[in-house]
C-alpha positions, 0 to 999 in steps of 0.5 A: 464465705460458707465454703471458706468457713467450712474449710476453716472450721474443719478440725486438723488431723491428729498426729497418729492420722498424719503417720498413717496417711503418710504410710499409705502414700509411701510406695512399697519396698521392692521385696514387698512388691515381689511378694504381692506379685507372687501372690497375684501371679503377676510380675515384680519390680524391675520387670517390664510391666511392674509397678516399682521404680525404675532404679530397683535391683532385680531379684534373683531368679528362683530355682525350679521347684523352690521358693527362692531360699537357699537350702543348706547342705549338710555334711554327713558325719562319718560313722564313729569308731570304737572307743579307745581301750575297747576291743571289737566284738569277735566276728562270727566264724570258726575262729571266734570261740578260740579268740574269745577263749584266748582273751579269757585266759589272758584275763585270768592269767593277768588277774592271777599275776596281780593276786600273786603280787598282792599275796607276795608280802603276806607270805612272810606275815606268819613269821612276822606276827610270831615275832611280834607276839613273842616280843609282846609276851616277853615284854609282859613276862618281865613285869609279871615275873618280877611281880611273882617273885615279890608275891610268891607264897611261902610254900612255893619256889620258882626256878628258871633253868635259863634266865634268858627264857622267861617263858619256861620255868619250874615251880615246886610246891611244899604244902604245909597242911592237909593230906599232902603235907611234907611232900614236894611236888614239881610243876612245869610251866610254859608260856606260849607265844600267844600269851596272854590271850591263851593260858600257860601250859602246866604239867605236874612232873611228880607222881601224885594220888590226887582227884584233880591231878592225874598220875600222868601229870595232867591237871584240872584247874578252872584257871587254866581252861581257855574256854570256861562256861562259868566265867572262872576260866583264863582271861587276858587280865590274869597273870602268872601270879594267879597261876602260881597261887592256883596251883598252890591251892590245889593242896588245900582250898581247891582240893575238889572231890566233887568234880574230879579229873582223877575219878578213881582217887575221888571214889577212893576218898569216898569209900575209905578216907583213911585208906586214901590218906595212907595211899597219899603218904605212900606216894609222897614217900616214893615220888615226892621227896 
């Protein structure tokens, strides 16, 4: 009764304990038995004297010096060749310098050929630029000549020898007061192709005794200066009307003895004003009638 009582009162093993016991009673797989045999130096399953079951498959024989695993053989990749479009470096030798020089000359020749092709269309650019500037100038002159004729001073007259060429005309100034009253002075005005970025070219055709006009016809007028420090020189905003009014004022308001171009005439006026007037009148009688 006591033994039965003890067996009856023994607690039943739990589920984890049952799984552990079943795992311990289960025979080891063949490969585990083989590993344990290798570690012990004994025989594996499927061999005589082994502890494995009779139906197990024998393991493949190991190669000498190996651990039973197959080693994969890697194929050697061929050495890559030169990339497309790249030339091989010249091999050292007596002809290497010649080959290098020939390659450089070919490269320079192709570059010059490309440059010539690029510069080819530009050879005609000066003519095209000149044509374009002339067309711009002529368009400006059509408008400015009409404005000039509508606002011409009463002492000035304009003459166009060729009506189709508005860039060349003559101006006649007949002063009605001052030293030069009664004279008739002609000026030649030529408008360059780069107008209105540059001023017109003006020359006096009448010989005159004037502090701001030489006897050769050169004129000192700040309006006609392409580069002026005081800011009174030529600017693209000026027109032919400004030029004509400036030339007309050289005989009245802009008559300047302090900053002369004809220094001899200015000194003459400073020494003797009456004698200066007499010489001016003499020039008018001889050259400005």
